[in-house]
N, C-alpha and C positions, 0 to 999 in steps of 0.2 A: 504494500500500500504506500509506503514512504517513497518508493521509486516512482510510482504513478504521480504522486503529488509534486515531487521534484521535477519530473518531466513537464508537468503543466506549468510550473513556475518558470522553468527554462524557456518554454515557448513564449510565455507572456513577456519575460524579460527581453527575449530576442526581438519581439515586435516593437516594444517600447524603445529599445536601443536603436533599431533600424530607423525609426522616426527621428529620434534625437540626432543620430549621425547624419541623416539626410538634411535636416535643418541646419546643422553646423556647417555642412558642406556648402550650402547656399551662400554663406557669409565668407568662409575661409578658403574654399577650394577642396578638391578631392584629396590631394596628398597631405595637406595640412590637417584635414579632418582625420584621415587614416592614421597619421603619425600621432595625433592627440589620443585617439582611441587606444592604440597599441601601447603608448607610453603610460597612460593612466592605468591600463590593465596591468602593465608590468609593475607599476608602483604599488597597486593594490595587492598583487601577488607577493611582492617583497615584504609588505607589511604583514600579510597573512603568514608568511614563512617565519618572520621574526616573532610573531605572537603565538602561533599555534604549534609548530612542529619542530622546526630547525632540523629537518632531515638533512643528511649529508649532501651539500650542494654539488660535490664532486661526483656523486653517483650518476649524474646526467651523462658523464663520460662512459658509463658502463652500458648504456642503452644499445641493444642490438635487435634487429638490424638498424643501421644508422639512419636510413630514410625516415624512420619514425620520428626523428627530431624535426621534421619539416612541418609539424603542426602549427607553429607560429607563422611560418610563411603562408600556409594555407589560411590561417586566421586573417592575415592582411588581405588576402584575396577575397575571403568571405565578407569582410567589412566593405571592401570596394564594390563587390557585386550586389550586396544588399542595398547599399546606398543608391546605386544606379537603378536597380529594379524598382525600389520604392519611389524614386523620383519619376520614373517612366510610367509605372502602373498604379501607384498608390499603395498604401500599406496593406490593405486586405488582399488584393489580387496578388501582390508580390509575395505575401506570406503564404498564400495558398500554393502558388507554384513552387516556392522554396521548399515547403513541407512535402509536396509530391516528389520533387527531385530527391529530397533526403530519403524518403521511403524507398524509391526505386533503386537508388545507389546502395542504400543499406541492405536491401534484399539481395542485390547482386553480390555484395561483399560476403554475405552469409551463404548464399547459394554456391559460390565458388571457393569459399574458405580463404579469402584474400587477407593479406596483412596479418596473418596469424590468428584470425578469427576461426572458431569451430565451424566446419562446413555443415550446412543444413540441407536436408532433402528438398527437392522441388515441391511446391504446394500450389495447387489450383486455387485453393481458398485465398492465399496471399495475393495471387494474380487478380482474383476477383475483387479483393479489397482495393488494389491499385486502380483497377478499372472503375470501380464505384467512386473512388476519390476523383478520378478524371471526369466522370459524369457530374460529380458535385461541383467541380470547377466550372464546367460548361454551364450549369444551372446558375451558379453564382454570377457569372459574367453576362448572362442572358439579359437582353434589354427589352 
């Protein structure tokens, strides 16, 4: 149950953050906004590290495979694409398409066991859920 609630909170925070970042970009520009987002996230993480855990900072050097360390690079790309999509489509439509893309890619990752994730068997039920979500987007955008 706690995972469900945290996921709902995550989605809500992502939507609010996308709107905030899009509005900041209107004044500052794409790259200044993206730098600000990543810098403030870094500072919050440093503060959390100082307060909460103090895990060995050098343990980052032990991560294998090394490509897993690209999460921050991907995060910068996420910030950029969320800002652009919300500016072009509005928050609701952009969020719908972002969630559909997340579901589709997450299912492919599970299906093929990519990036060290346990491989899951093919499921028509999950494909049906994706199709239903796509139908929902169509209804949502219908004028």
